C-alpha positions, 0 to 999 in steps of 0.5 A: 500500500502507498505509504504517503498521505494514507498513513495519516488516516484512521486504521479502518479507512486504511483497511478500506483503501488497502490494495486499491491503488487507483482509488488512493491515487484519485483521492490524493489527486482530488486532495491537491485540487481541493487544496488549490480551490480552498486557497482560491476560495479563501484568498479569492473571497477576501480579495473579491470583497475588497475589490467589489467594495472598492469598485462599487456595483456599477464598475464591478458590473462592467468588469463582469460584463467584459469577462462574461463577454469574453467567456462566450467565445473562449470555447473556440480557443479550447476546441473541446480538446480537454477530455479527448486528449486526456482520454487518449493519453489514459488509453495510450500514454506513449502518444503523449508528445504527439497528442500534446504537440498537436493539441497545443497548435490547435488551441493556439489557432483557436485562441487567435480566432476567438480573440479576433471574433471577440474584438469584432463582436464587441464593436458591433454590440457596443458601438462607440462604447470605448471603455467597454471595448477596451476592457473586453480587448484586454480580457481577451488577451488571456485566451492566448496564454490559456493555450499552455494549459495543454500541459495540464492534460498530461498531469490529469491523465496521470492523476498528478494534479499537484504540479498544476496546483503549484503553478496556479496557486503561486500565480494566484497569490501573486496576482491577489497581492497585486489587486490589493496593491491596486486598491491601495493605489486607487487604480483605474478599472482597466488595471483590474482587467490587466490583473486577470490577464496576468493571473493566466499568464503567470499560471501558464509560465508555472505550468511550463516550469512544472512540466520541466521539473517532472523530467519532461520537455516541451521541445519533445512535442511533435505535430502530427496531422493524423493526430490533429485530425483524430483529435478534431474528429472527436472534439468538435461536437464537444467544442460546440457543446462547450460553447453552448454550456458557456452561453447558458452559463455567461449569457445571463450576465451579457443580457443583464448588462444590456437590458438592466444595466451595469449596476444590476449586473454588479449585484447579480455578479456578487451572487454568482461570485459566491456561488461559483466558489462553492461549485469547486469540489464536484469539478475537482472530484470528477476531474480526478475520477475521469481516468478511472471511469474510462478504465472501469468501462473497459473492464465491466459495464455493470461495474462502470454503472455502479461507479456512475451511480455512486458519482451521481449520489456524491454530486447531489449530496455535495450540492445539498450540503452547500445549498442548505446552509447557504439558504440559512445564512445568506440574508445576513452574510452578503450585506456583512461581507460586501456591504449594504449596496449588495443586499439584493444579492442574497436571494439571488445567491439562494437560487443559484446554490440550488441550481448548483445541484444540477450543475454538479450532476451536469459535470458528472454526466458530461464525463459519462457522455465523453467516456461513452463517446456520445459527443453528438448527443451531448451537443444536441442536449446542450443546444436545447438547453441553451435555447431554453436558457437564452429565451427565458433570460430575454423573457424574465430579465426585463421584468425581474432583473437579476432574479429573472436570470436566476430563475432562467438558470434553475429551469434550464439547468434542470431541463438540460441535465435531468429532464432531457434524459427522458427524451433520449432512449440512451439516457433513460438509465442515467436519468433514472440514476439521477432521480435516485440520487436526487431522492436519496443521495446515498454515499456510504 
C-alpha cells in the first residue's frame, strides 16, 4: 500500500483503501485540487470583497460584463480538446508528445480566432462604447496564454494534479497581492482587467516550469496531422457543446448588462461570485475520477454503472450540503461581507446554490457522455438547453432583473441535465440514476 498521505488516516479507512491503488491515487489527486480551490476560495473571497467594495456595483458590473463577454467565445480557443486528449493519453500514454504537440497548435489557432471574433463582436454590440471595448480587448488577451494549459492534460491523465496546483496557486497569490496593491493605489478599472490577464499568464509560465521539473520537455512535442485530425474528429461536437454550456452559463450576465444595466449586473455578479466558489469540489472530484471511469468501462459495464451511480449520489449530496446552509445564512452574510449596496444579492445567491445541484450532476454526466463517446448527443442536449436558457433570460430579465436570470438558470439547468434524459432512449438509465440520487443521495 502507498505509504504517503494514507498513513495519516484512521486504521479502518486504511483497511478500506488497502490494495486499491487507483482509488488512493484519485483521492490524493482530488486532495491537491481541493487544496488549490480552498486557497482560491479563501484568498479569492477576501480579495473579491475588497475589490467589489472598492469598485462599487456599477464598475464591478462592467468588469463582469467584459469577462462574461469574453467567456462566450473562449470555447473556440479550447476546441473541446480537454477530455479527448486526456482520454487518449489514459488509453495510450506513449502518444503523449504527439497528442500534446498537436493539441497545443490547435488551441493556439483557436485562441487567435476567438480573440479576433471577440474584438469584432464587441464593436458591433457596443458601438462607440470605448471603455467597454477596451476592457473586453484586454480580457481577451488571456485566451492566448490559456493555450499552455495543454500541459495540464498530461498531469490529469496521470492523476498528478499537484504540479498544476503549484503553478496556479503561486500565480494566484501573486496576482491577489497585486489587486490589493491596486486598491491601495486607487487604480483605474482597466488595471483590474490587466490583473486577470496576468493571473493566466503567470499560471501558464508555472505550468511550463512544472512540466520541466517532472523530467519532461516541451521541445519533445511533435505535430502530427493524423493526430490533429483524430483529435478534431472527436472534439468538435464537444467544442460546440462547450460553447453552448458557456452561453447558458455567461449569457445571463451579457443580457443583464444590456437590458438592466451595469449596476444590476454588479449585484447579480456578487451572487454568482459566491456561488461559483462553492461549485469547486464536484469539478475537482470528477476531474480526478475521469481516468478511472474510462478504465472501469473497459473492464465491466455493470461495474462502470455502479461507479456512475455512486458519482451521481456524491454530486447531489455535495450540492445539498452547500445549498442548505447557504439558504440559512445568506440574508445576513452578503450585506456583512460586501456591504449594504449588495443586499439584493442574497436571494439571488439562494437560487443559484440550488441550481448548483444540477450543475454538479451536469459535470458528472458530461464525463459519462465523453467516456461513452456520445459527443453528438451531448451537443444536441446542450443546444436545447441553451435555447431554453437564452429565451427565458430575454423573457424574465426585463421584468425581474437579476432574479429573472436566476430563475432562467434553475429551469434550464434542470431541463438540460435531468429532464432531457427522458427524451433520449440512451439516457433513460442515467436519468433514472439521477432521480435516485436526487431522492436519496446515498454515499456510504
